[in-house]
C-alpha positions as CSV (number, residue, x, y, z in Angstrom):
1,X,-5.5,-9.4,0.5
2,X,-2.9,-6.9,-0.5
3,X,-2.9,-3.4,-2.0
4,X,-2.6,-5.0,-5.4
5,X,-5.6,-7.3,-5.2
6,X,-7.5,-4.6,-3.4
7,X,-6.9,-2.1,-6.3
8,X,-10.3,-2.4,-8.0
9,X,-10.9,1.3,-8.8
10,X,-9.0,4.0,-10.7
11,X,-8.3,5.8,-7.5
12,X,-6.6,2.6,-6.2
13,X,-4.5,2.4,-9.3
14,X,-3.3,5.9,-8.9
15,X,-2.1,5.0,-5.5
16,X,-0.1,2.1,-7.0
17,X,1.5,4.6,-9.5
18,X,2.5,6.7,-6.5
19,X,3.9,3.7,-4.6
20,X,6.1,2.6,-7.5
21,X,7.3,6.1,-8.1
22,X,8.2,6.5,-4.4
23,X,10.0,3.1,-4.4
24,X,12.1,4.3,-7.3
25,X,12.9,7.6,-5.5
26,X,14.1,5.6,-2.5
27,X,16.3,3.5,-4.7
28,X,17.9,6.5,-6.2
29,X,18.5,8.0,-2.8
30,X,20.7,5.0,-1.9
31,X,23.0,5.7,-4.8
32,X,26.2,7.7,-4.0
33,X,26.9,8.7,-7.6
34,X,26.3,11.7,-9.7
35,X,23.1,11.9,-11.8
36,X,25.2,11.2,-14.9
37,X,25.9,7.6,-13.8
38,X,24.0,5.0,-15.7
39,X,22.5,3.7,-12.5
40,X,20.8,7.0,-11.9
41,X,19.9,7.3,-15.5
42,X,18.2,3.9,-15.5
43,X,16.2,4.5,-12.4
44,X,15.3,8.0,-13.4
45,X,14.1,6.6,-16.8
46,X,11.8,4.2,-15.0
47,X,10.5,7.1,-12.8
48,X,9.8,9.1,-15.9
49,X,7.8,6.2,-17.5
50,X,5.8,5.8,-14.3
51,X,5.2,9.5,-14.0
52,X,4.2,10.0,-17.6
53,X,1.5,7.4,-17.5
54,X,0.4,8.5,-14.1
55,X,-0.1,12.1,-15.3
56,X,-2.1,10.9,-18.3
57,X,-4.1,8.5,-16.1
58,X,-4.8,11.3,-13.6
59,X,-5.9,13.7,-16.3
60,X,-8.6,11.2,-17.4
61,X,-10.0,10.3,-14.0
62,X,-9.7,13.6,-12.0
63,X,-12.3,16.4,-12.4
64,X,-9.9,19.2,-11.6
65,X,-10.8,19.7,-7.9
66,X,-8.3,18.9,-5.1
67,X,-9.5,15.3,-4.5
68,X,-12.4,14.9,-6.9
69,X,-12.8,12.1,-9.3
70,X,-14.9,12.0,-12.4
71,X,-17.9,9.8,-12.6
72,X,-17.9,6.8,-14.9
73,X,-20.0,8.6,-17.4
74,X,-17.7,11.6,-17.3
75,X,-14.7,9.4,-18.0
76,X,-16.5,7.8,-20.9
77,X,-17.4,11.3,-22.2
78,X,-13.7,12.3,-22.0
79,X,-12.9,9.6,-24.6
80,X,-14.6,11.6,-27.3
81,X,-16.9,10.3,-30.1
82,X,-16.8,6.7,-31.2
83,X,-19.0,4.0,-32.7
84,X,-17.8,1.7,-29.9
85,X,-19.7,0.9,-26.7
86,X,-18.3,2.8,-23.7
87,X,-16.9,-0.4,-22.1
88,X,-15.1,-1.3,-25.3
89,X,-13.5,2.2,-25.3
90,X,-12.5,1.8,-21.7
91,X,-10.8,-1.5,-22.4
92,X,-8.9,-0.1,-25.4
93,X,-7.7,2.8,-23.4
94,X,-6.6,0.7,-20.5
95,X,-4.9,-1.9,-22.7
96,X,-3.0,0.7,-24.6
97,X,-1.8,2.5,-21.4
98,X,-1.1,-0.7,-19.5
99,X,0.9,-2.3,-22.3
100,X,2.8,0.9,-23.1
101,X,3.7,1.2,-19.4
102,X,4.9,-2.4,-19.3
103,X,6.9,-2.0,-22.5
104,X,8.7,1.2,-21.7
105,X,9.5,0.3,-18.1
106,X,11.1,-3.0,-19.3
107,X,13.1,-1.1,-22.0
108,X,14.6,1.1,-19.3
109,X,15.4,-2.0,-17.2
110,X,17.0,-3.7,-20.1
111,X,19.1,-0.7,-21.0
112,X,20.3,-0.4,-17.4
113,X,21.4,-4.0,-17.4
114,X,23.2,-3.5,-20.7
115,X,25.1,-0.6,-19.2
116,X,26.1,-2.6,-16.1
117,X,27.4,-5.5,-18.3
118,X,29.4,-3.1,-20.4
119,X,30.9,-1.6,-17.3
120,X,31.8,-5.2,-16.1
121,X,33.3,-6.0,-19.5
122,X,30.9,-8.9,-20.1
123,X,28.5,-7.4,-22.6
124,X,28.0,-9.2,-25.9
125,X,26.3,-7.5,-28.9
126,X,22.6,-8.4,-29.2
127,X,22.7,-10.2,-25.8
128,X,19.1,-11.0,-24.8
129,X,17.5,-9.9,-21.6
130,X,17.3,-13.4,-20.2
131,X,21.0,-14.0,-20.7
132,X,21.9,-10.6,-19.3
133,X,19.9,-11.1,-16.1
134,X,21.4,-14.6,-15.6
135,X,24.9,-13.3,-15.9
136,X,24.3,-10.3,-13.7
137,X,22.6,-12.3,-10.9
138,X,25.4,-14.8,-11.0
139,X,28.0,-12.1,-10.7
140,X,26.1,-10.5,-7.8
141,X,25.6,-13.9,-6.0
142,X,21.8,-13.5,-6.2
143,X,21.3,-16.5,-8.5
144,X,18.5,-18.2,-6.6
145,X,15.5,-19.5,-8.6
146,X,12.9,-17.0,-7.3
147,X,15.1,-14.0,-8.0
148,X,15.7,-15.3,-11.5
149,X,12.0,-15.9,-12.0
150,X,11.0,-12.4,-10.8
151,X,13.4,-10.7,-13.2
152,X,12.2,-13.0,-16.0
153,X,8.6,-12.2,-15.3
154,X,8.5,-8.6,-16.5
155,X,10.4,-9.7,-19.6
156,X,8.0,-12.6,-20.3
157,X,5.0,-10.3,-19.9
158,X,6.4,-7.7,-22.2
159,X,7.5,-10.3,-24.8
160,X,4.0,-11.8,-24.9
161,X,3.0,-8.5,-26.6
162,X,5.2,-9.6,-29.6
163,X,2.9,-12.6,-29.9
164,X,-0.5,-11.0,-29.5
165,X,-0.7,-12.0,-25.9
166,X,0.8,-15.5,-26.2
167,X,3.6,-16.8,-24.0
168,X,6.4,-18.4,-26.0
169,X,9.0,-18.9,-23.3
170,X,9.4,-21.7,-20.7
171,X,6.7,-22.3,-18.1
172,X,6.9,-20.0,-15.1
173,X,4.7,-20.0,-11.9
174,X,5.3,-17.5,-9.1
175,X,3.4,-15.5,-6.5
176,X,4.2,-12.0,-5.5
177,X,2.2,-10.6,-2.5
178,X,-1.0,-12.3,-3.3
179,X,-0.8,-11.9,-7.1
180,X,-0.4,-15.3,-8.9
181,X,1.4,-15.6,-12.2
182,X,1.1,-18.8,-14.2
183,X,2.8,-18.6,-17.6
184,X,2.5,-21.7,-19.9
185,X,4.4,-22.1,-23.2
186,X,2.1,-21.4,-26.2
187,X,-0.8,-20.4,-23.9
188,X,-2.5,-17.0,-23.7
189,X,-1.2,-14.8,-20.8
190,X,-4.0,-14.3,-18.2
191,X,-1.9,-12.6,-15.5
192,X,-1.0,-9.2,-17.0
193,X,-3.6,-6.9,-15.5
194,X,-2.8,-3.6,-13.8
195,X,-2.5,-5.3,-10.4
196,X,-0.1,-8.0,-11.8
197,X,2.1,-5.4,-13.5
198,X,2.4,-3.1,-10.5
199,X,3.2,-6.1,-8.2
200,X,5.8,-7.3,-10.6
201,X,7.3,-3.8,-10.9
202,X,7.7,-3.4,-7.1
203,X,9.3,-6.8,-6.7
204,X,11.6,-6.1,-9.6
205,X,12.8,-2.9,-8.0
206,X,13.5,-4.7,-4.8
207,X,15.8,-7.0,-6.6
208,X,17.3,-4.2,-8.5
209,X,18.2,-2.5,-5.2
210,X,20.1,-5.7,-4.2
211,X,21.9,-5.8,-7.6
212,X,23.0,-2.2,-7.3
213,X,24.2,-2.8,-3.7
214,X,26.2,-5.9,-4.7
215,X,30.0,-5.5,-4.2
216,X,30.7,-6.4,-7.9
217,X,28.5,-3.5,-9.0
218,X,29.6,-1.1,-6.2
219,X,33.3,-1.4,-7.2
220,X,32.7,-0.4,-10.9
221,X,34.4,2.8,-12.1
222,X,32.2,5.9,-11.6
223,X,30.4,7.2,-13.5
224,X,29.1,4.2,-15.5
225,X,28.3,5.8,-18.8
226,X,25.0,5.8,-20.6
227,X,25.5,6.7,-24.3
228,X,22.2,8.5,-24.8
229,X,22.5,10.5,-21.5
230,X,25.9,11.6,-22.7
231,X,24.6,12.6,-26.1
232,X,20.9,13.6,-25.7
233,X,18.8,14.8,-28.6
234,X,17.3,18.2,-27.8
């Protein structure tokens, strides 16, 4: 058993939000660059995604007291009026939040990799996530099969949302902690629950730490620019 498979209640999931946020904070603490550097921008963006969904999740399940949690009936009541059964409402809320969390987290990861490749001078317009990760891992001498599979995993899970939950990429089987992932081409994805997503996030961040510590990345000119961070919309 692990903290992922043991997470069966909303309170457990809030702990997983906290753990991912803390892991990202530790990753940023290792960076010896200004906050304007794209590496900080990327990690901070992931932190903001995690925090945004964690805040919303907490507002639904907490009752306002220091440690109190709402009952199941109180959570259902917080959804408002609907002609759906309470359990159907719960599934809609969870799927919307879970899929949004997965999508926005992956967008931040994808953008960080784009910025790294631009800084290395190897970026190609409309270069896909899979090609980028392959080139970055090769440049960082981290190009073993498991590492490639872990980085591919979050992309595959997110991309399945383009296909109404179907996996269209190559087969992939991997285990992280005690969470098993088995993706089969043209089959429905059955390994994208909350526990699977948090486990994949944590392992992805571990690999991201190795990438950012690699000599080829460390020697890049500072700061690595991020176009939006340099020209934000108020």
